[in-house]
C-alpha positions in Angstrom: 32.7 13.0 26.9 33.5 9.4 26.0 31.9 8.2 29.3 28.8 10.2 28.5 28.5 8.7 25.1 28.9 5.1 26.5 26.3 5.8 29.2 23.9 7.1 26.5 24.5 4.0 24.4 23.9 1.8 27.4 20.5 3.5 28.1 19.4 2.9 24.5 19.9 -0.8 24.9 16.7 -3.0 25.1 16.0 -4.9 28.4 17.9 -8.0 27.1 20.9 -5.9 26.3 20.9 -4.2 29.7 20.8 -7.6 31.3 23.7 -8.8 29.2 25.7 -5.6 30.0 25.0 -6.1 33.7 26.2 -9.7 33.5 29.3 -8.8 31.5 30.3 -6.0 33.9 29.7 -8.2 36.9 32.1 -10.9 35.6 34.7 -8.3 34.6 34.5 -6.9 38.2 34.8 -10.4 39.6 37.8 -11.1 37.4 39.5 -7.9 38.6 38.8 -7.8 42.3 37.2 -11.2 43.1 40.2 -12.9 44.5 40.6 -10.0 47.0 37.1 -10.7 48.3 37.6 -14.4 48.8 36.9 -15.3 52.4 39.5 -18.1 52.4 42.6 -19.1 50.4 41.4 -21.0 47.3 43.4 -24.1 48.2 42.7 -24.1 52.0 40.9 -27.1 53.5 38.3 -25.3 55.6 35.4 -27.7 56.0 35.4 -31.1 57.6 32.4 -32.1 55.4 32.8 -32.6 51.7 30.1 -31.3 49.3 28.6 -29.4 52.2 25.5 -27.3 51.4 25.1 -23.6 51.4 25.4 -21.9 54.8 26.3 -18.6 56.4 29.9 -19.7 56.7 30.2 -21.3 53.2 27.9 -19.4 50.9 28.3 -21.9 48.0 29.2 -24.9 50.2 32.4 -26.9 50.1 33.9 -29.0 47.3 35.1 -32.6 47.2 38.1 -31.8 49.4 36.4 -29.5 51.9 37.6 -26.3 50.2 35.4 -23.2 50.1 33.6 -23.1 46.7 33.1 -19.3 46.7 36.8 -18.7 47.2 37.7 -21.1 44.4 35.0 -19.6 42.1 36.3 -16.0 42.6 39.8 -17.2 41.6 38.5 -19.5 38.8 36.6 -16.6 37.2 39.8 -14.6 36.9 41.4 -17.3 34.9 38.4 -17.9 32.7 37.7 -14.3 31.9 41.4 -13.3 31.8 42.6 -16.1 29.6 39.6 -15.8 27.3 40.1 -12.0 26.9 43.8 -12.4 26.2 43.2 -15.2 23.7 40.5 -13.4 21.8 42.7 -10.3 21.6 45.6 -12.3 20.1 43.2 -14.1 17.7 41.6 -10.9 16.6 44.9 -9.1 16.2 46.5 -11.9 14.1 43.3 -12.6 12.1 42.6 -8.9 11.3 46.3 -8.2 10.6 46.5 -11.1 8.1 43.2 -10.1 6.5 44.3 -6.5 5.9 47.6 -7.8 4.5 45.7 -10.1 2.2 43.4 -7.3 1.0 46.2 -4.9 0.0 48.9 -7.4 -1.0 49.5 -8.9 -4.4 47.0 -11.6 -5.4 49.5 -14.5 -4.9 49.9 -13.6 -1.2 46.2 -13.2 -0.8 45.7 -16.7 -2.3 48.4 -18.2 -0.1 47.0 -16.8 3.1 43.4 -17.6 2.2 44.2 -21.2 1.4 46.3 -21.6 4.6 43.4 -20.3 6.7 40.9 -22.5 4.8 43.0 -25.5 5.7 43.1 -24.6 9.4 39.4 -23.8 9.5 38.5 -27.1 8.0 39.8 -28.8 11.2 37.2 -28.8 14.0 38.3 -26.3 16.7 38.1 -28.7 19.6 40.0 -31.4 17.8 42.7 -28.9 16.7 43.1 -27.6 20.2 43.2 -31.1 21.7 45.9 -32.1 19.3 48.0 -29.0 20.1 47.5 -29.4 23.9 48.5 -33.0 23.7 51.6 -32.2 21.7 52.8 -29.1 23.5 51.3 -29.2 27.0 48.8 -26.9 28.8 50.9 -24.3 30.7 49.2 -20.9 31.1 51.0 -19.3 28.2 50.8 -22.3 25.9 47.1 -22.8 26.5 46.4 -19.2 25.8 48.3 -19.3 22.5 46.8 -22.6 21.4 43.3 -21.4 22.0 44.0 -18.1 20.2 45.5 -19.8 17.2 42.5 -22.0 17.0 40.2 -19.0 16.3 42.5 -17.0 14.1 41.1 -18.5 10.8 37.5 -17.6 11.7 38.4 -14.1 12.4 40.5 -13.9 9.3 37.6 -14.9 7.1 35.3 -12.3 8.5 37.9 -9.5 8.5 39.1 -10.4 5.0 35.5 -10.2 3.6 35.1 -6.7 5.1 38.5 -5.6 3.9 38.1 -6.8 0.4 34.7 -5.0 0.2 36.2 -1.8 1.5 39.2 -2.0 -0.9 36.9 -1.5 -3.8 35.2 1.6 -2.5 35.9 5.0 -4.1 37.6 6.7 -1.1 40.2 3.8 -1.0 40.8 4.0 -4.7 41.3 7.8 -4.4 43.8 7.2 -1.6 45.6 4.6 -3.8 45.6 7.0 -6.7 47.3 9.8 -4.7 50.1 7.4 -3.9 49.3 6.2 -0.4 51.2 3.1 0.6 49.6 -0.3 1.5 50.2 0.2 5.2 48.3 3.6 5.1 45.5 2.0 3.1 45.1 -0.8 5.6 45.4 1.0 8.9 44.0 4.5 8.0 41.5 4.0 5.2 40.1 0.5 5.9 40.6 -0.6 9.5 38.5 2.2 11.2 35.5 1.2 9.0 35.8 -2.4 10.0 35.8 -1.9 13.8 32.1 -2.1 14.5 31.3 -5.4 12.6 34.6 -6.8 14.0 33.5 -6.1 17.6 30.5 -8.3 17.1 32.7 -11.1 15.8 35.1 -10.6 18.7 32.3 -11.0 21.2 31.3 -14.2 19.7 34.9 -15.5 19.6 35.1 -14.7 23.3 32.1 -16.9 24.0 33.6 -19.7 21.8 36.9 -19.4 23.7 35.3 -19.5 27.1 33.4 -22.7 26.1 36.6 -24.2 24.6 38.7 -23.5 27.6 36.0 -24.9 29.9 35.7 -28.0 27.7 39.5 -28.6 27.8 39.6 -28.1 31.5 36.6 -30.5 32.0 38.6 -33.1 30.0 41.7 -32.5 32.2 43.7 -30.8 29.4 43.2 -27.2 30.5 44.6 -25.5 33.5 46.5 -27.9 35.8 46.4 -27.9 39.7 46.8 -25.8 41.7 45.3 -23.4 39.2 41.7 -23.9 38.3 39.3 -22.1 36.0 35.5 -22.5 36.0 35.7 -25.6 33.8 38.1 -27.2 36.2 35.8 -26.6 39.1 33.0 -28.5 37.3 35.3 -31.4 36.4 36.8 -31.9 39.9 33.4 -31.8 41.6 31.6 -34.0 39.1 31.1 -36.8 41.7 28.8 -34.5 43.5 26.4 -34.2 40.6 24.2 -37.1 41.9 23.4 -35.2 45.1 23.1 -31.8 43.5 26.1 -30.3 45.3 26.5 -26.6 44.9 30.2 -27.2 44.2 29.3 -28.4 40.7 26.1 -26.4 40.0 27.6 -23.0 40.9 30.5 -23.0 38.4 28.3 -24.4 35.7 25.8 -21.6 36.3 28.7 -19.1 36.3 29.9 -20.3 32.8 26.3 -20.2 31.5 25.7 -16.6 32.9 28.9 -15.3 31.4 28.3 -16.7 27.9 24.6 -15.8 27.9 25.4 -12.3 29.1 27.9 -11.7 26.3 25.5 -13.1 23.7 22.7 -10.9 24.9 24.9 -7.8 24.8 26.2 -8.6 21.3 22.7 -9.3 20.0 21.3 -6.1 21.4 24.2 -4.0 20.2 24.1 -5.4 16.6 20.3 -5.0 16.4 20.7 -1.4 17.5 23.3 -0.7 14.8 21.0 -2.4 12.2 18.2 -0.1 13.1 
């Protein structure tokens, strides 16, 4: 029944939404099974020619060390999509949890949390992430946590505005009058009615995180060798830009298609709900 409902919703999407959905599902599939389809080991030196063009043997050519670009792309997509998904889940969980706490807590705690988040959000996200990475390093776990923390304040502000509005509605007041506790008010009365608008915000946070991770990797502060995400693939092959090597163009197109696909899907979904 749930699958039928989702299929029906997908059919109602406009053409742009269906394109976005197709791109999102494609990259999810690549993240899940892509490395199993790689023709070569991602770190194997398989070509005697660096920055080789596309061919039957190397679909996307070779990189600056003669490694197969397709194999490295399939592995890099897993890191980009996987890390971004985990980071956005952490950011949304922390931000929404703190927002619900602020909405049902005493006024002094609401003020304390709001001022703390206002302080964090006033710092540009890239500068904040760069400082944290420089201070604590860029291991897989640390990088995920740093990127997640960077986007907690933005999610908090959206979730808090929704929660505060819901807290004033009659059905929440009735639940409060019959003696329901704060946890019940937050999780049972308010959270279910915040899910839809929060999903649109989570989609946008995912795009921001993909771009932030790619930017950090391009600057050499993201994933460190031998691991590589899509941003790392662009950085390490930047010397091939002058000759238009597929090794740099393909991962750049991959980043663009992922972010554009998510944006198209979010835009179509929110428009559909508005109608």
